[in-house]
C-alpha positions, 0 to 999 in steps of 0.5 A, a space after each residue: 458451555 457451547 462457546 467453551 467448546 468452540 474456543 477449545 476447538 479453535 485452540 486445538 486447530 491453531 496448535 495443530 497448524 503450527 505442529 504441522 509446519 505452518 509458520 507465521 508470515 512475517 512482513 518486512 518493510 513498509 511496502 513496495 519501494 521504487 528505486 533507481 535514478 530519476 529520468 527527467 521528462 518521463 511522465 508520472 501521473 495519477 487521477 481519481 474521480 475528483 482530483 489528479 496529480 501530473 508531473 515528471 520524474 524530475 520532481 516537478 508536478 501539479 495537483 488539480 481538483 477540478 476546476 481548481 489547480 491546487 499546486 503549480 510547478 512544485 519542485 
């Protein structure tokens, strides 16, 4: 009986929130998008505790998982 009361209360709160003008938050797209022309020679890199990616905006990069270089001069 108690769980039924909690469910009714949750439904009432949800209906009340919509009645007061709270609208659903719609997500559009798949996330952040980078746009613009590639600038050759501008460094781009990211590193973690066990691996790293180094390259430039022309698209050439290499991947390390120390002590191994997994990818070299990929374009």
